[in-house]
N, C-alpha and C positions, 0 to 999 in steps of 0.2 A: 524482700528488698535486697537488691544487689549493692555491693560496695566496690568501689574502684579506688586504687591507691596510686599516688605519685610518690616515688621513693628515691632516695639518694643513697648510693653505696660509695664506699671508699676502700682503699687498701690499707695495709698496716702502716705504711709511711705517710698516709694521708696526702700524697702528692698527686693523686688522680681521683676524679669524681665521675660517677655515672648516674644519670637521671633517667628513670623509666616510669612506665605506667603499667598496672596489672590489676586483675580482679582477684588474684590469688597470691597475696604478698608472701606468705611463708614459703609456698611452693616455688615462687619465682626466685626468691633469694637463695633457696636451696639449689635451684638449677644453676645459678651463677656460681655458688660455692663448689658445686660438683663439676664445673667446667662445661655445663650444658647451656649456659647463658650465651650472651653475645661473644663474638671473637675478641672484642675490646676488653670485656671483663675477664676473659680467660687469659689474654696476653698480659694484662697488668695485675692480675689476681685481685680484682675488685669484688669483694664479697662481704663487707661489713656494713650492715644497715645502720645509718646514722640519723636518718630523717625519713618521715613519711607523713602524708596527709591523706585523709579519707574523703571520698566524694560519693554522692548518691548516683550521679549521672556520669557516664563515660565521657561525654563531650566536655564536661567541666574539668575532668581529670586530664584529658588530653590538652586542653587549653592551658591548664596550669603547668603541665610538663613542658610545653613549648615556651611558656613564659620563663620558667626557671632555666631552661637550657640556653636562653638568650642572655642571661645575666653574666656579668663578670664574675670571676672566681671569688673575689672578695665579698660580693653580695651573697653568693651561695654559702660561703663560710659563715657569714653572719646569720643566715637562716638556720643553719645547723646549730650553731652555738647558742642561739636564743632559747632553744628547747633542750639541747643536749650539749652543755658546755664542755663536757669531758670527752665528747665524741665516742661515747660508749656504744657497743654493739647492742642495738635495741632488741635483738632476738636471742641474746646470750643470757641464760640463767635468770637471775633476779631482775635484770634490767628490762625484761619483756614488758611492753606497754599495752594494756588493754586485753580483754579476754579473747579477742579474735587473733591475737598473736602468741598466745600461750599454747604449748603442746598439751594434748590430752584433753 
């Protein structure tokens, strides 16, 4: 079974958000962190994973990505804060969520 992820990245100042979709979450976030992601994330140093959702079908993930991208910033903030009130990096050390997001 394939898994597809809608994810939200932010920068250190949390003044910019990036919403994307991928089937390889850890790899995609690493690409953003290494400057190999989009030009937007490279320019604004957007590489902190603060939210993700998993889907079984790619069309569901793409629909959700488009939905979130259409929201006002306040609604995106509320989405992140509902599950991650401290805006912790979900791929950093002990905050990694779920076995598919842990190294090793």
